[in-house]
C-alpha positions in Angstrom: 26.4 -29.0 -4.4 23.9 -29.2 -7.2 21.2 -30.4 -4.9 21.9 -27.6 -2.4 21.9 -25.0 -5.2 18.6 -26.3 -6.6 17.1 -26.3 -3.1 18.1 -22.6 -2.6 16.7 -21.7 -6.1 13.4 -23.5 -5.4 13.1 -21.7 -2.1 13.8 -18.4 -3.7 11.2 -18.9 -6.5 8.6 -20.1 -4.0 9.1 -17.1 -1.7 9.1 -14.7 -4.6 5.9 -16.2 -6.0 4.3 -16.0 -2.6 5.2 -12.4 -2.1 4.0 -11.4 -5.6 0.8 -13.2 -5.3 0.0 -11.5 -2.0 0.7 -8.1 -3.4 -2.6 -8.4 -5.2 -4.2 -7.6 -1.8 -1.6 -5.2 -0.6 -2.4 -2.9 -3.5 -6.0 -2.6 -2.2 -5.0 0.1 0.3 -8.4 1.7 0.1 -9.6 -1.2 2.3 -6.6 -2.1 4.4 -5.5 1.4 5.5 -8.6 3.4 6.4 -6.4 5.7 8.5 -3.3 5.8 6.3 -4.2 9.0 4.6 -2.4 12.0 5.8 -4.4 14.4 8.0 -4.1 17.0 5.3 -6.2 14.8 3.1 -9.4 16.1 4.7 -8.8 19.4 3.0 -9.0 17.8 -0.4 -12.3 17.3 -2.1 -13.4 13.7 -2.9 -12.5 13.0 -6.5 -14.8 10.1 -7.0 -17.3 12.3 -8.8 -14.6 13.4 -11.2 -13.8 9.8 -12.1 -17.1 8.6 -13.3 -15.6 6.7 -16.2 -12.7 4.3 -15.7 -10.4 3.8 -18.6 -10.4 0.0 -19.0 -9.5 -0.8 -22.7 -7.9 -4.1 -21.6 -10.9 -5.4 -19.8 -10.9 -8.9 -21.4 -7.3 -9.4 -20.5 -7.8 -7.9 -17.1 -10.7 -10.2 -16.2 -8.6 -13.2 -17.1 -5.7 -12.2 -14.9 -8.1 -11.2 -12.1 -9.6 -14.7 -12.2 -6.1 -16.2 -12.2 -5.0 -14.1 -9.2 -8.3 -15.0 -7.4 -7.5 -18.7 -7.7 -4.1 -18.3 -6.3 -5.5 -16.5 -3.3 -8.3 -18.9 -2.7 -6.1 -22.1 -2.7 -2.8 -20.8 -1.4 -2.7 -17.3 0.1 -5.9 -17.0 2.0 -5.4 -20.3 3.9 -1.9 -19.1 5.0 -3.4 -15.7 6.1 -6.2 -17.5 8.0 -3.8 -19.7 9.8 -1.6 -16.7 10.7 -4.6 -14.9 12.2 -5.5 -17.9 14.3 -2.1 -18.5 15.9 -0.9 -14.9 16.1 -1.9 -12.8 19.2 -3.6 -9.6 18.2 -1.1 -7.2 19.9 1.8 -9.0 18.3 0.1 -9.0 14.9 -0.5 -5.2 15.2 3.2 -4.7 16.1 4.3 -6.7 13.1 2.1 -4.6 10.8 3.5 -1.4 12.3 7.1 -2.7 11.8 6.5 -3.4 8.1 4.7 -0.1 7.6 7.7 1.6 9.1 10.0 -0.1 6.6 7.7 1.1 3.8 8.1 4.6 5.0 11.6 4.8 3.5 10.4 4.9 -0.1 7.6 7.2 1.0 10.0 9.8 2.3 12.0 9.6 -1.0 8.9 10.0 -3.1 7.7 12.9 -0.9 11.0 14.7 -1.8 10.7 13.8 -5.5 7.2 15.2 -5.6 8.7 18.5 -4.1 6.3 18.1 -1.1 9.0 19.1 1.3 6.6 19.8 4.2 5.3 16.3 3.9 8.9 15.0 3.5 9.7 16.4 6.9 6.6 14.9 8.5 7.2 11.5 7.1 11.0 11.6 7.9 10.2 12.6 11.5 7.6 9.7 11.6 10.3 7.3 10.4 12.9 8.5 12.8 10.6 8.5 15.9 9.1 5.1 15.2 12.4 3.5 14.4 13.9 4.7 17.7 11.3 5.4 20.4 8.9 3.0 18.7 11.5 0.2 18.7 12.0 -0.4 15.0 8.4 0.6 14.3 6.7 -2.0 16.4 4.9 0.8 18.3 3.4 3.6 16.3 4.5 6.4 18.7 4.5 9.0 15.9 0.8 8.6 15.3 0.0 9.7 18.8 2.3 12.8 18.3 0.1 14.0 15.4 2.2 12.4 12.6 -0.4 10.4 10.7 0.5 7.4 8.6 1.2 8.2 4.9 2.2 6.1 2.0 3.7 7.3 -1.3 5.0 5.4 -4.3 6.8 6.2 -7.6 3.5 5.9 -9.5 2.2 8.9 -7.5 5.4 10.7 -8.2 5.0 10.3 -11.9 1.4 11.5 -11.6 2.7 14.6 -9.6 4.7 15.6 -12.6 2.0 15.2 -15.3 1.4 11.5 -15.9 -2.0 11.6 -14.3 -4.2 9.6 -16.7 -3.4 6.0 -17.1 -5.5 3.0 -18.1 -6.6 0.3 -15.6 -4.4 -2.8 -15.8 -4.4 -6.1 -13.8 -1.0 -7.7 -13.4 -0.4 -11.4 -12.8 0.3 -11.8 -9.1 0.5 -8.0 -8.5 -3.1 -7.3 -9.1 -4.7 -3.9 -9.7 -2.4 -1.3 -11.3 -2.0 1.0 -14.3 0.9 1.2 -16.8 2.1 4.3 -14.8 2.0 2.4 -11.5 3.6 -0.7 -13.1 6.6 1.4 -14.0 6.9 2.5 -10.3 6.9 -1.0 -8.9 10.6 -1.9 -9.6 11.7 1.6 -8.8 10.1 1.5 -5.4 11.5 -1.9 -4.6 15.0 -2.0 -6.2 15.9 1.7 -5.9 14.1 3.1 -2.9 13.3 0.3 -0.5 15.6 -1.4 2.1 15.0 -4.9 0.9 17.7 -5.2 -1.8 20.2 -4.3 1.0 19.2 -7.2 3.2 21.6 -10.1 3.0 21.6 -13.1 2.5 18.9 -13.2 -0.2 17.0 -15.9 1.7 16.6 -13.6 4.7 15.5 -10.8 2.4 12.7 -12.8 0.8 11.6 -14.4 4.1 11.2 -10.9 5.6 9.4 -9.6 2.6 7.1 -12.7 2.5 6.3 -12.3 6.2 5.3 -8.7 5.6 3.0 -9.6 2.8 1.4 -12.4 4.9 0.8 -9.9 7.7 -0.8 -7.6 5.2 -3.0 -10.3 3.7 -4.1 -11.4 7.1 -5.3 -7.8 7.9 -7.4 -7.8 4.8 -9.4 -10.8 5.8 -11.7 -8.6 7.9 -12.7 -6.6 4.9 -13.7 -9.5 2.7 -17.3 -9.7 3.9 -17.9 -6.1 3.1 -16.6 -6.5 -0.5 -18.7 -9.7 -1.0 -21.9 -8.0 0.2 -21.3 -4.8 -1.7 -20.1 -6.1 -5.0 -22.3 -7.6 -7.7 -19.3 -7.8 -9.9 -16.1 -8.2 -7.8 -13.9 -7.2 -10.8 -15.7 -3.9 -11.2 -15.8 -3.3 -7.5 -12.0 -3.7 -7.1 -11.3 -1.7 -10.4 -13.4 1.3 -9.4 -12.2 1.3 -5.8 -8.5 1.2 -6.9 -8.9 3.8 -9.6 -10.9 6.2 -7.4 -8.4 5.8 -4.6 -5.5 6.6 -6.9 -7.3 9.6 -8.3 -8.0 10.8 -4.8 -4.3 10.4 -3.8 -3.1 12.3 -6.9 -5.3 15.2 -6.1 -4.4 15.1 -2.4 -0.7 15.2 -3.2 -1.1 18.5 -5.1 -1.8 20.1 -1.7 0.3 18.2 0.7 3.1 20.8 0.6 0.8 23.5 2.2 1.3 23.4 6.0 -1.7 25.6 6.6 -4.3 23.2 5.1 -4.3 21.0 8.2 -4.7 23.8 10.6 -7.4 25.4 8.5 -9.2 22.2 8.3 -9.0 21.7 12.1 -10.3 25.2 12.7 -13.2 24.5 10.3 -14.1 21.3 12.2 -14.0 23.1 15.5 -16.2 25.9 14.3 -18.7 23.3 13.0 -18.8 21.6 16.4 -19.3 24.9 18.3 -22.1 26.0 16.0 
């Protein structure tokens, strides 16, 4: 009995550590999800010019944690993702990514509502419903072809929506790029809003969660060469990209509840093509 309990505990700790370590790369949504922004996002001005200075008072600590996370990826996580890409057929890998994105749409819909972006709540709820049924549990992104673009929200963005916009850059062990505001949102999104705590037994829950993170990390492999070529300082590159992405999302969410922005933006594009 003791041996069996210890084995289950060891498996749990390994799966949890694996999932947390891989989140370092899932947080880099600026690279992994070039099309994840809602179509209304085009109507929002790029905020990178307004974020010329990044608040990074914990830089010494952050660089140490960044190096620690980098070692974990280099020797454990990246080899797993590389092997996954070699053995997994591309159509199946795409379907698995869609499946896990569909699961993540549950907290997105809840955060849409908490942000009082009810138009966006309806769109994301429709997307979740269509892909969960017609799209066979999300393996096929049917909703995207119906004009319901992918969107991702979290509780950190919800806090920003109601005034907590400014937050210092913070690198978390295993979790990677974040801020104190976004760190508060991590347990809320997982334990309160997501479906994972309701999956039993616990071993199945963490195996499913770990599989999703492996899929995510494997997708990011194709972006590594771009980062290595563009970055003289990888820490600064990741920091600035993360903070600019978050600033852009915060500004975008202020306008997501306006159903006319998308149509106005489409009309503007059509007029530019015709001129």
